C-alpha positions as CSV (number, residue, x, y, z in Angstrom):
1,M,-0.2,-0.4,0.2
2,I,1.0,3.4,-0.5
3,P,0.5,5.3,2.8
4,T,-1.3,8.7,3.5
5,I,-0.6,11.1,6.2
6,E,-4.2,10.9,7.6
7,F,-3.0,6.9,8.1
8,I,0.2,7.6,9.3
9,Q,-1.4,10.2,11.9
10,H,-3.6,7.3,12.6
11,K,-1.3,4.6,13.1
12,F,1.0,6.9,15.2
13,N,-2.1,8.0,17.9
14,E,-2.5,4.4,17.9
15,F,1.1,3.0,18.5
16,N,1.8,5.9,20.6
17,R,-1.0,4.3,23.1
18,L,-0.2,1.0,22.9
19,F,3.8,1.0,23.1
20,F,4.9,4.6,24.4
21,A,2.0,5.2,27.1
22,S,0.8,8.0,24.9
23,Q,4.1,10.2,25.8
24,L,5.1,11.1,22.6
25,P,3.7,14.6,21.5
26,P,2.2,14.9,18.1
27,L,4.8,15.7,15.1
28,P,4.5,16.8,11.7
29,I,4.5,13.7,9.3
30,R,6.2,14.2,6.0
31,L,5.5,11.7,2.8
32,S,8.9,11.3,0.7
33,S,9.9,10.0,-2.6
34,S,13.5,9.7,-1.3
35,K,15.3,6.9,-2.6
36,A,17.6,7.1,0.3
37,F,14.6,5.6,3.3
38,L,11.8,3.9,3.8
39,G,11.5,6.2,7.3
40,K,13.2,8.8,9.0
41,L,13.5,10.9,12.2
42,S,14.3,14.5,11.4
43,F,15.3,16.6,13.9
44,S,17.3,20.3,15.1
45,K,20.0,20.2,17.6
46,R,21.2,23.0,19.5
47,T,23.3,23.6,23.0
48,S,21.3,24.6,26.2
49,L,23.0,27.3,28.1
50,F,24.2,24.3,30.7
51,G,25.8,22.6,27.9
52,T,23.6,20.1,27.2
53,Q,22.5,18.6,23.7
54,E,18.9,19.7,23.1
55,Y,16.4,18.2,20.3
56,Y,13.7,20.0,18.8
57,N,11.7,20.3,15.5
58,F,10.9,16.6,15.3
59,K,9.3,15.6,12.1
60,I,8.9,11.8,11.0
61,H,8.9,11.1,7.3
62,I,7.5,7.7,5.6
63,N,8.5,6.7,2.3
64,T,5.7,7.0,-0.5
65,R,8.0,5.6,-3.9
66,V,7.7,2.1,-2.6
67,D,4.5,-0.1,-2.2
68,L,4.9,-2.0,0.8
69,P,2.5,-4.2,3.0
70,Q,1.3,-2.4,5.5
71,E,2.7,-4.3,8.2
72,E,6.3,-3.5,7.0
73,I,4.8,0.4,7.0
74,E,3.8,0.4,10.6
75,D,7.0,-1.3,11.8
76,T,8.8,1.5,9.8
77,L,6.9,3.9,11.7
78,I,7.2,2.5,15.0
79,H,11.0,2.1,14.3
80,E,11.1,6.1,13.8
81,M,8.6,6.4,17.0
82,I,11.5,4.3,18.8
83,H,14.3,6.8,17.9
84,Y,11.8,9.9,18.8
85,Y,11.3,8.5,22.0
86,I,15.0,8.2,22.5
87,H,15.7,11.9,21.7
88,L,12.8,13.6,23.2
89,N,13.8,11.9,26.4
90,R,17.7,12.8,25.9
91,I,18.5,9.2,26.6
92,E,21.9,8.2,25.7
93,D,22.3,5.1,23.7
94,T,25.5,3.1,22.6
95,S,24.9,4.1,19.0
96,T,21.9,4.7,16.5
97,H,20.5,1.6,16.8
98,G,22.3,0.7,20.3
99,V,21.7,-1.4,23.2
100,V,18.8,1.0,24.2
101,F,17.3,1.3,20.7
102,K,17.3,-2.7,20.5
103,R,15.9,-3.2,24.1
104,M,13.0,-1.0,23.2
105,M,12.6,-2.7,19.7
106,N,12.4,-6.2,21.3
107,Q,10.1,-5.5,24.0
108,I,7.5,-4.3,21.3
109,N,8.6,-7.0,18.9
110,Q,7.2,-9.0,22.1
111,Q,4.4,-7.3,23.5
112,G,2.6,-6.3,20.1
113,K,4.0,-9.3,17.5
114,R,5.6,-6.9,15.5
115,H,8.5,-7.5,13.3
116,I,10.2,-4.0,13.3
117,S,14.1,-4.4,12.5
118,I,17.0,-2.3,12.6
119,S,16.9,-1.8,8.6
120,H,15.0,-2.8,6.1
121,K,16.5,-5.5,3.4
122,P,14.3,-4.5,0.2
123,T,13.0,-7.3,-2.0
124,L,14.0,-6.9,-5.9
125,T,11.0,-5.2,-6.7
126,E,11.1,-2.5,-4.0
127,Q,14.5,-1.8,-5.1
128,Q,13.1,-1.1,-8.9
129,Q,10.7,1.2,-7.1
130,L,13.2,3.0,-5.3
131,R,15.6,3.4,-8.5
132,G,12.8,4.6,-10.2
133,E,12.6,4.2,-14.6
134,A,15.8,3.5,-16.2
135,K,17.6,7.0,-17.2
136,P,20.5,7.5,-19.5
137,H,24.0,7.8,-17.8
138,I,27.6,8.6,-18.5
139,F,29.6,6.7,-15.9
140,A,33.5,6.0,-15.7
141,L,34.8,2.5,-14.0
142,V,38.3,3.6,-12.2
143,D,40.6,1.2,-11.6
144,M,43.0,1.4,-9.0
145,A,46.1,-0.3,-7.9
146,D,45.1,-2.5,-5.1
147,S,42.6,-4.0,-8.0
148,K,39.4,-2.6,-6.4
149,S,37.3,-0.9,-9.1
150,Y,34.8,1.9,-8.4
151,I,31.9,3.8,-10.1
152,K,31.7,7.6,-10.9
153,V,28.4,9.0,-12.5
154,V,28.8,12.5,-14.2
155,P,26.8,15.0,-15.9
156,R,26.1,14.1,-19.6
157,I,28.2,17.6,-20.8
158,E,31.3,17.0,-22.5
159,S,33.6,19.5,-20.8
160,R,32.2,17.9,-17.7
161,I,33.1,14.4,-18.8
162,I,36.4,15.5,-20.2
163,G,37.5,17.7,-17.0
164,T,36.4,15.1,-14.4
165,H,38.4,12.2,-16.5
166,N,41.3,14.4,-15.8
167,N,40.6,15.3,-12.3
168,L,40.3,11.4,-11.9
169,L,43.9,10.7,-13.1
170,R,45.7,13.4,-10.7
171,T,43.3,12.8,-7.4
172,F,43.5,9.0,-7.6
173,R,46.3,7.9,-10.1
174,P,44.3,5.2,-11.2
175,T,45.4,2.3,-13.5
176,R,42.5,2.6,-16.0
177,I,39.5,4.5,-16.4
178,R,37.0,3.4,-18.5
179,W,33.7,5.4,-19.9
180,F,30.4,4.3,-20.8
181,F,26.9,5.7,-21.7
182,A,24.1,3.3,-20.6
183,V,20.4,3.3,-20.0
184,S,19.4,2.2,-16.6
185,N,18.1,2.6,-13.3
186,Y,20.5,0.9,-11.0
187,L,22.9,3.9,-12.0
188,N,19.9,6.4,-11.0
189,A,21.3,5.5,-7.1
190,F,24.5,7.1,-7.6
191,P,24.8,11.3,-7.6
192,S,26.1,12.6,-10.6
193,S,28.4,15.4,-10.2
194,T,32.2,16.3,-10.7
195,A,33.3,16.2,-7.3
196,M,35.8,13.7,-6.8
197,R,34.2,10.5,-4.7
198,L,34.1,7.1,-5.8
199,Y,31.5,4.5,-4.7
200,L,31.8,0.8,-5.0
201,Y,29.1,-1.1,-7.3
202,D,27.9,-4.6,-7.8
203,D,29.3,-6.8,-9.8
204,N,26.5,-8.6,-11.0
205,E,24.2,-5.2,-12.0
206,L,27.2,-3.7,-13.7
207,R,27.8,-7.0,-15.9
208,H,24.2,-6.8,-17.2
209,I,24.5,-3.0,-17.8
210,L,28.0,-3.5,-20.0
211,E,26.4,-5.8,-22.0
212,D,24.2,-2.8,-23.9
213,A,26.2,0.1,-22.5
214,I,28.4,2.5,-25.4
215,H,32.2,2.4,-24.7
216,I,33.5,6.1,-25.1
217,I,37.3,6.6,-25.1
218,C,38.5,9.9,-23.5
219,D,41.8,10.7,-24.0
220,G,41.9,14.2,-21.7
221,K,41.3,16.0,-24.4
222,T,38.2,15.0,-26.6
223,L,35.8,11.8,-26.3
224,K,34.7,9.4,-28.9
225,I,32.8,6.4,-29.3
226,N,34.6,3.0,-29.7
227,H,32.7,1.2,-32.5
228,T,34.9,-1.7,-32.2
229,S,35.2,-3.1,-28.7
230,S,32.8,-5.6,-27.3
231,M,32.0,-4.6,-24.0
232,H,30.5,-8.0,-22.4
233,K,33.6,-9.8,-23.6
234,N,36.5,-7.4,-23.3
235,D,35.6,-4.6,-20.8
236,E,33.1,-6.1,-18.0
237,K,34.6,-6.3,-14.7
C-alpha cells in the first residue's frame, strides 16, 4: 500500500497509546519519494546554556515511492517512533541503533507481535521502485592499483566528462579509467556530479549494464565512441 498522512497520523496515535504510554507529543508527518530511506526521523539540535544537547523540531518522514505491505509500513513508523522517544527524552545510547534502541525494539516486537528490525532489506521489486525508471547516464569505472574498481557518474556534458577524467587521474592515479553510456535505473542510485567521490558497485548489476553499454574513449582532451569494442567480452569487470 501507499500510505497517506492521515493513515500515518492514525497509526502514530494508536502505537503511541499501545507502546509508549501516550508520552510522544504529536509531530509533523512528511511523505517522501526519497531513494535513500523508507522512514526517517529528522530534528534540529542546539546546545543549552548548561552545555547539554537539546533536540527539537521533530518530524517523521515515510517513503511513498515503494509499495510496501501495511505491516512493514507500520513497523517502519514504530522504528522511527523509538528514535523519537530516545531523542525526546535525551536518553544516551551506545549508537544510533544501540543497546537502548534494541531493547525497546525487542520489547515492542514481543509485546505487539511486531517484526521491527534495525534495517529493511528491500526485495527486488522494492529496489526497482526505489530506483525509479531507467535513465541515460555517463559513468566511469575507475580501476585502482590495489585491484579494486569504483564507479563515478557524471553529468552528460562533454566538458565536465573531460574535466572529471583529468581530475580523477590527478587525484587517484588509477591504473585505468573506462567511460560508458548506458540507460539504467541501477545507476540512478549514484550521485551525478564532478566531485572527487568514488563509489563501490555491484558486480552482477554492472555486468548486465555493460552488455548494452556504449564504450566512450576519453584521452583527456576529446571524447569519441569506441565502435570496435565488445563491452561484455572485453571490458566487463
